[in-house]
C-alpha distance (Angstrom), angle and dihedral (degrees) to the residues before:
residue distance angle dihedral
M1 . . .
F2 3.81 . .
F3 3.82 93.9 .
N4 3.81 92.4 50.5
D5 3.79 89.7 57.5
I6 3.80 91.7 49.1
G7 3.80 90.6 48.4
K8 3.79 93.3 51.2
T9 3.79 91.3 46.7
L10 3.81 91.6 51.2
V11 3.80 90.9 49.6
Y12 3.81 91.3 51.2
I13 3.79 91.8 47.2
G14 3.80 89.6 49.4
I15 3.80 92.3 51.0
V16 3.80 91.3 48.9
L17 3.82 91.3 49.1
V18 3.80 91.7 49.9
V19 3.81 91.0 50.0
I20 3.81 91.4 47.8
G21 3.80 90.3 47.9
L22 3.81 91.8 51.1
I23 3.79 91.1 48.2
L24 3.80 91.8 50.4
H25 3.80 93.2 45.0
F26 3.80 99.8 44.0
G27 3.79 100.2 17.2
G28 3.78 95.9 84.5
K29 3.78 89.0 72.8
F30 3.81 94.6 50.4
L31 3.81 107.2 20.1
P32 3.79 122.1 49.9
L33 3.83 93.7 -137.3
G34 3.78 107.0 168.7
R35 3.80 92.1 21.8
L36 3.80 100.5 66.4
P37 3.80 124.0 126.1
G38 3.77 105.5 -88.5
D39 3.81 94.9 40.3
F40 3.78 104.5 123.1
K41 3.80 126.4 -150.6
W42 3.77 123.4 176.8
E43 3.79 123.3 -174.0
S44 3.76 123.6 -173.3
G45 3.76 121.6 167.1
G46 3.78 107.4 -50.7
N47 3.80 94.6 -16.7
S48 3.77 129.5 86.9
V49 3.79 132.3 -179.4
Y50 3.79 123.2 -164.3
F51 3.80 124.5 -171.5
P52 3.83 116.9 174.8
M53 3.82 97.7 -155.5
G54 3.82 95.3 154.1
T55 3.80 91.8 49.8
C56 3.82 91.1 47.4
I57 3.81 91.2 52.9
V58 3.82 93.0 48.7
L59 3.82 92.8 47.5
S60 3.80 91.0 46.6
I61 3.80 92.0 53.6
V62 3.82 93.1 46.2
L63 3.81 93.4 47.6
S64 3.82 91.6 46.5
V65 3.80 91.3 52.9
L66 3.82 91.3 47.7
A67 3.80 91.9 48.1
N68 3.80 91.1 50.4
L69 3.80 91.4 49.1
F70 3.81 94.6 50.0
F71 3.79 102.3 34.8
H72 3.81 103.8 31.6
R73 3.80 111.5 115.7
């Protein structure tokens, strides 16, 4: 019984990783990840700082919804 649960969990994690990989690979053409409102970029002289806060919030919401769908009992 214990190994069946581990197997199912690994399959779900694998599916989620494949979906995330596809989004990161092909998403730049369709989704403006990294260029959303709330993504901050400061440049001063030879230094630059980039913090993708808007992208982090969107990814956090999407991953939370997916986790609740797969692991909610």
